[in-house]
N, C-alpha and C positions, 0 to 999 in steps of 0.2 A: 158959358160961365166965365167969370173972371178968375184967372189963376194967380195966386199970390206966391211969389217966389221966396224960398228960403235961401238967402245969399250966403250960404256956408261954404261955397266953392265945391269943386268936384270931389273933395275928400269925404263928402257925405256917403259915398259908396265904399269907402275903405273901412277896415277894422279900426277900432278906436285906439288901440295901443300899437306901439312900434313892433313889439313882439308878435302881436296878432297879424299885423300886415306882412311881416316877413314870412310867417308860416303860410298864410294864404297865397302869397306870391310864389313861394317855393312849391306849394301844392299844385298850382296851376302849371308851373314849369314841368313838374313830374307828369301831369296829365298830357301836356303837349308832347313830351318825349316818348311816353309809353303808348299813346293812343295809336300811333302808326298813321298810315295813310287814311284819308277820308275824302268824301265827295261833297263836303259842305262848302258853302261860300264863306267869304271873309266875314260877312254879317251873321251867318248862322253859327259858325264855330264857337264864338264866345258863349253862346247859350248852351250848346252841347257840352262844352268843356265844364261849365259850371254845374250842369246836371251830373256829369261824371264825378266831379269834385265832391258833390254833396252825397253821393251814394257809393263811391269807390267801385262803380260798375261800368266797365268799359264797353259793355254791350250796347250802351246808348249811343255809341259811335256806330250808327247804322239803324238803330231802332227809332231814333228821333227823325221825324219827317216834317217838312214845311211846305205850306202853300207858298208859291213864288212871291207873294206880296206880304207874307206874314211879318217879317222883321221890320220892314218899313212901316207897315200899319201899326205894329206894336209901339215903335218909337214915337210915331206921331200921336198915338193915343195917350202915351205917357206924358209927352210935352203939353198936350192939351188938357191934362188933368182929368181924363175920363175915369169914371168909377170902375172898380173891380167888383164883380159879382161872383162869389165863390159858392161851391156846393156845400162846404163844411167850414166850421169855425176854425179848424186847424190851419187853414190857408191864411185866413185873416190874422191869426195870432202869429204865424210864422213870418209874416212880411215886416220888414224894417219900418218902423214908424217915421224915423227921420228921413228915410229915403222916399217914402210916400209923401211926406209933408213937403219935400222939396218942390213937388209939382201939385200940391194940394189935392192929392188923390185920396178918395174915400173908399172904404171896403165895406161890403155888405154880404150877409148870409142870413137865411131865414129857416134853416133846417129844423130848428128847435122852437120856432114860434108856435104858440098855442093854436092859432087858427090854421096853420099849416098841418099840424098834427091832427087836428079835428077833421079837416077835409080829407086827409089821407085815409083816415079810419072810415069815414063815410063812404068814400068812393072805392075803397079796397085797393088803393094804390100805394105808392111810396111817398114819403115826406119829400124826397128829392124832387120828384115831379111837381108837387104842389109848391115847393120853394121856388122853382124856376117860373112857374105861372105867376106867383106873387111878384117876383122881380119884374116880369114883363108888364104886369098891371101898373107897377110903380114907375115904369119907363126907364129902368136901369139897363135893360138889355139893348135897347136902341142906342148905338154908339159906345156902349160900355165894353169892358174887357171881361169875357166869361172865362172863369178859371175853375176847371173841374178835375179833381184828383182822386175822388173816392167813388162817386156814384154813377155807374153807367146809365141808369135811368134818367139822371139829370141831363146828361149829354144827349140822349135820345130825345128828350123833351125839347131841348133847345133846337135840335135839328127839325123837329116837328113844327115848332113855333116859327122857324125860318121859312119853311116850305108852305105852311098853311096860313100863317098870320103875318108874314112879311117883316118880321123883326130883322134888324141889321146890326149885329154887334160889330165893333171895330176889329176885334180879334177874338178867336175862340182858342183857348189852351185846353185841349181835351186829352187828359192823361189819367182816366180812371184805372184803378188797379183791380184785379180780381179774376174770377173764373167763370162768372155768369154775365154774359153780354159785354164784358169790358173790351175784348178785342173787336167784337162786332160793332159796338158803338163807335169806336175810333175808325174802323173801316168805313162806316157810313159817313162819318164826318169828312174823311179824306176824299170822298166822291163829290163834295161840294166844290164848285169852281168859282162861285160868285162872291164868296166871303173868305177872308184869310183865316188860317188855322195852323196850329202846331199840335202834333200828336206824338205819342210813343206807340209803335206798332206792337200788337200782341197783348199779352196779359199784364206785362209790367207797366207800372205807373205809380201814382201816389202823390200825396200832398207835398212831400219834400221836393219832388221834381217840378211841380207847378210853382212853388215858391222860388226855386232856383231859376226857372225860366223868367219869372217876373223880375227878379233881381237883376238878371242879365240884361233884360230890356231897359230897366231903369238906368243901369250903368251906361248903356249905349246912348240913351236919351240925354243923360247928363253930359256925356262926352260930346255929343253933337251940339248941345246948347253952349258948352264952353268953347268949342271950335268956332261956332258962329259969332259968339261974343268977341272973340279975339281977332276975327277977320277984319 
């Protein structure tokens, strides 16, 4: 695809007002000071820090886990303008439109589509599973960024599609929250070695974390773009 750049400079990732920027920067400073030691790389920490910032939960310093290639794969996917396929609309709504537009990234979710609901009823399964199958049929999963913060069955279906149908997302952000299959689905994803992923271990997760992770990757992608432009 041809990526059309929004030449608004790297402040596309900043808050719109001076006061907002000061608060956000101060918040990140607090997280850095109070988080204590961690084992994340320089590339991984900005993502974890943003997740902590979004939730005020320092347990994500440890719960967040990364495939070794996840950050690099995510940055490259952002720069290439790969689509984001979400399990629920809340993720699409939560993502900054100017930040996505900088790389001409589109977002997609099918959880409430009439055909998805009908197939779920017919087959006695979940809408989340059918939504992932629809995304695969439309070619959004091959090369796309899979963003799951709510439905463990969506993540399990993506894993099945990888193993049985050979789909290859650029990156899987698997952070479903809950008590039924949430931890298990993320554990299953963490066993995949051939594709990059980012997870939160255990029951904790949610759309807020997925949005934070994507925004962090967007920020890193824009920083790399600016660095390469000035080189």
